[in-house]
C-alpha positions, -999 to +999 in steps of 0.1 A: +514-393-121+533-425-122+540-438-157+538-473-169+569-491-180+575-487-217+574-524-222+538-525-210+526-497-234+514-518-262+481-524-278+464-557-268+451-577-297+420-596-291+424-634-290+414-653-322+381-671-317+378-708-318+346-717-337+344-751-319+343-734-286+314-710-293+286-733-281+306-740-249+310-702-244+273-697-248+266-724-222+293-709-199+277-674-201+243-688-192+258-707-163+274-675-150+242-656-152+223-683-134+246-686-104+235-669-072+256-640-061+266-626-028+257-590-018+281-567-036+293-593-060+292-582-097+264-599-116+263-581-150+276-608-174+279-605-211+299-615-242+325-590-252+328-589-290+362-571-290+380-596-269+357-625-279+353-637-243+328-638-215+330-607-194+315-592-162+312-555-154+321-544-119+299-514-110+307-488-083+306-506-049+310-541-064+337-567-066+344-599-085+368-628-078+375-658-100+402-682-112+389-685-148+397-666-179+367-644-177+372-607-185+366-585-155+359-549-166+350-515-151+351-478-160+366-452-137+367-415-131+379-405-096+370-439-083+397-466-078+398-502-090+423-525-072+431-557-091+446-583-068+463-615-080+478-644-061+507-659-081+505-693-063+467-699-061+463-681-095+432-664-084+424-627-089+398-601-083+388-565-088+368-540-067+355-505-075+352-480-047+342-443-047+355-429-015+383-439+010+360-443+041+324-439+052+299-452+076+284-487+073+295-518+054+295-508+018+318-515-011+315-479-021+342-472+006+377-483+001+382-494+037+355-520+033+360-527-004+397-537+001+390-560+031+361-576+012+382-583-019+411-598+001+388-620+022+370-633-009+403-641-025+415-660+006+383-681+005+395-692-030+429-702-016+449-670-019+472-657+008+480-621+018+517-631+016+516-640-021+492-613-034+502-585-057+482-555-068+476-533-098+457-501-092+438-478-116+417-446-115+418-415-093+415-392-122+405-355-118+378-358-145+356-329-132+369-294-139+369-270-110+366-297-082+403-298-072+395-285-037+379-318-028+405-340-044+385-372-044+408-389-069+439-380-049+423-391-017+413-424-032+447-430-047+465-422-014+442-444+005+447-475-016+485-469-018+487-466+020+464-496+026+484-519+004+517-507+020+502-515+054+491-550+042+525-555+026+509-563-007+532-549-035+518-527-062+534-541-094+519-516-118+495-486-117+478-460-139+464-434-115+457-396-111+459-372-141+427-360-158+416-391-177+387-415-172+398-451-177+384-484-189+401-513-171+401-550-181+415-577-158+420-615-164+419-631-129+434-664-141+467-648-153+467-615-134+470-596-167+455-561-167+448-537-195+438-500-194+424-476-219+424-439-212+392-423-224+386-388-238+374-365-210+346-352-232+331-387-236+327-394-199+293-378-190+282-408-170+315-408-151+312-371-144+277-377-128+292-406-108+321-385-096+298-356-087+279-380-064+312-392-049+323-356-043+290-346-026+294-376-002+330-365+004+322-328+011+326-318+048+294-310+067+284-274+068+291-255+100+275-223+114+298-202+093+291-222+061+521-557-160+497-531-176+488-529-212+470-502-231+443-514-255 
C-alpha cells in the first residue's frame, strides 16, 4: 500500500464555531436540501457536529461537485472515492463507485462515475488540464474474498484512468484491509481520511459482498491528506 507523506499524518481539529453565523448556516442547510438534484447527485445533507459545518453524504453510485466550503463525506470498503479539484477554478467533487466497469450508465461503475464527475466539474469551469486527484478506498475488508480482488481491481482502474487522462494523483490512501471514512472540502481541495476498525464495518461488509457478487464471473457448464 502507498503511504501518506508524514507531513500529512496529523489530526484535523474541527474549526471553531462562529455564533453569529449559526442562523445563516441553518438557512444554508435548508437551501441545500430544497434544491433540485440531478440523477446520481448526492442529496443527503446534514449538519456535522464534529466539524461544525454543513455536510453532504455521497452514497455508492453518487457524486457531488461544488465550490463552497461544504463538507463532502463518504465511507468506503472495497469501493473507491475519487476527489478531484481544479486549482484555477477552485471547484472540486467526489464520486463513490463499486466496480470498475459494468453495463449501463450507472455511477456504481468507475468507467461512468469518473466521466460523470469530470464533466460536472467542467460545467463549473474546471479544466482537465488543471485538475488533480486524491483517491481513497479499495480495502480488502472481507476476509476470504481475495480471489475476486474487488478493491485491487477498483484501485488499478482509477489509477490507470487518471494516468490516461493525465490527471495527477497528488495523494492517496488505498488498499490494505481497512474501511475508511473520507471528508473532502471542494473549495480548497483539502481531504481527510480516517481508517476504521474492520470489526465496526458491518454495513460496508454487506455493501462489498454485493459488489463482489456483481463482479463474479458468470458460471459455465463446469461451474494533501490528513487523518482525523
